[in-house]
N, C-alpha and C positions, 0 to 999 in steps of 0.2 A: 504494498499498500505506499504511496506516494506521501508527503507531508500535507498536502493540499487536503488528501482525501481523510488522510488520518485526523487533521484537526477538525474538518468539517464532522466526522462520524463523531469525535468527543463533544463538538459543541451540539450537535443534535440530541444528546443524551440529556442537556438542560431542558427543564419543565418547559411548555410550550415553545419548543424551537423543532421546526422539523427540517429534512433534510435540504431544502432548496434554500431556506432561510438562513441555516448553518452556511452553505457554501456563500450566500452574499457576505456574511460576516468575514469569512477566511480572505476571501476579495477583496475586501474594504480594510483589512488591516496590513493586507500586500501592499496596496496604494498608499496607507498610513505611512509617516515619517517613522523612522526606526526608532525616534525618542518615543513615540506614542506606545509601539509593541511593548516596547522596555517597561515602561511605565503599569502598562495593564499588566504583565508579566510580574512584576514588582508585588502589584496591588494583591495579584492571586497568590504570591507564594507568602505575604504580609497576614493573609487570612488566618493562616495554623498557627501562627507566632504571636498576634496580638487580640487574636478572638478566641473567648472560651465558651464553654457551654457552664451554667450555673449550677451547682451540685445540688440545689433544692429545686429551681422551679423546672431547668432542663433547657433553660433558652439559651442563644447564644447573645455574649455581650462583649462591648472593647471593655477590657480593663487590664492593664498587666499585672497591676500590683493587688487589685481587689479578687477577693476569694469568692464570692459572691456577688451577683448582678444587683445593680440600683434599687430595683422593685421589691428584692427579697431582704435586703441590709436596712431599707426605709422604716422605721419604728414607728411611724405614721399611719401607716396601713393597718387595716382589720385582720387580724388573726383569725375572725370566727367565719371569713368567708374565703373558699379556695375554687377560683375559677378554672374548667378545664377547657383549653383549646386546642385545637390540631397540629398547628405550626406557629413558629415565631410570629409570622406576617399579621394571624389574628388576635395575636397579643397587640401588637400596634395599634391595630385598628381598633379594639378596646381602648387602650387609654388616649387615642384621639377624641374617642368622644366623651371622654373627662368625667364620667361618671361614678364607674367602679373603684374603689378604693382597697379592695380587698387582696389577696395573695393569687399568685396563677401556679398552675402547671402545664406545661407543654407535653402533650400525648405523643408527639414526634409523625402523625400519619392518623390514616382511618382504616375502618375494615371493611371490605367490599362483602356483598351478598355473594359471591364465587368463593368465599374463602382467602382472597389475596389481602394484603395489605398488614399493616402490624402498628401497633400501638404499645406505650411503654405501661403493661399492664402490672408488672410485680414492682416498677419503682411507685406506681401510683398509689398501690395497695400500702406499701411500707411509707410513702408521704401521708397517708389519710392515716395510719395508724399513730405516728410521730406527732401529727398535729391534733388528733384528737385527745392525745396528753394534753396538751396547751389548751387552746380554747376554738377550735374549729366546731362550728355550728352548722354549716351550710357547704355543700358543693354544688355549683353552679356547669350546668350542661351549656357551655358554648359553643356549641357545633353547627356546622353548614345545616341547612334547610336541604339538604341532598338524600337520598336513600342511603347514602355509604354513612352520611352525619347519623341518620336515624337508628342504622344497625349498630354503629359504634355507641351512640348512648344506650341501646340495650344491653350489649355487651357490659359496658361501665355499671351500669345498674344490678347487674349479675353479680359484677366483681366487688361492688358495695354493698349488697345486700346482706351480710354479717354484721353491718354497723348501721343500720336503720333505725335501729330504737335510739342511737346516739345521735344521728345526724339527718338532716334534711336533705334531700335532692331535688334540685329545681333546676329547671331548662328555659330558656330564652322565650319571652313572651311574643304575642303578635307585634309585627312590624318587618320581621324577615319574610321576604317573598321566598315560597316555596322552591328549592333549586338553586337558593342564593347561597353564594359562597360568605363567610364572615369578613374575610380578608377585603371585600367589594364594597361590603356595605357603608353608607355614608353614617356620619356621626350622628346625626338626628335620629335615624332607624333603628341605629345600634343603643341607643340611650332610651328610646321607648322599648325596647327588646327587655333591657336589662329592667328597666323600672315594673314593666308587667310581666317578669318570670313569675310561671306558675311550678308547682311543685310535679315532681317528674315518677 
C-alpha cells in the first residue's frame, strides 16, 4: 500500500469520515505547507502526552499536573447526583446548557440491539458503590434518544438493580426528539430535558 492510500485508509477509520473524504484530506495535506503538516503531526503526538483520562469520571482532560479533571475536583458540585453520558462530547453539551451541577460518568459508548458496542459497566458499578458510601442519591441517564441509547439505558437499569433501594434512577425528560444525539442538542433543549427528567 502506498503512503497516500495508507493515510487515507487511516483517516477513514475516524467517525463520520468516508473513503472519498479521507482521500480529500490527504491531497489537502500534500498541497499544504510542510510546516502545517508538521504542526498537525505534533498536535496528534501531543495528545498522548498532555491529555489524560480522569480516573473518576473517565473523561479526557488537559492537565499535566492534575490527577483528576476540573469537574471531579470542584468541591462546589452536587455529590448526590451522578449523570451518565455516552461520550465526552455529550458531557460538554450538558455543561454548555449550564443547568446541571452534579458529577459525571462517561460510559465510553452504547450497546446495540445486535450485541455490538460496549460500555464501562464494571467501572460504573464500582463508581456507584463508592459514591453511595458518600452522598449519592440519584443517577441520571443522559443518553441519546435512539434505539441504542434506550437499549443501553435498559442494560444500566439491570446493572444498578441491586442498589434501587438506596438510589433513584432518572432519565432526561421531554425536549429531546426521538432519534437525536445528546451531543447535537441545543442548550435550551438540554435544559428542558434536565429540568423535566423522570424516574426511569
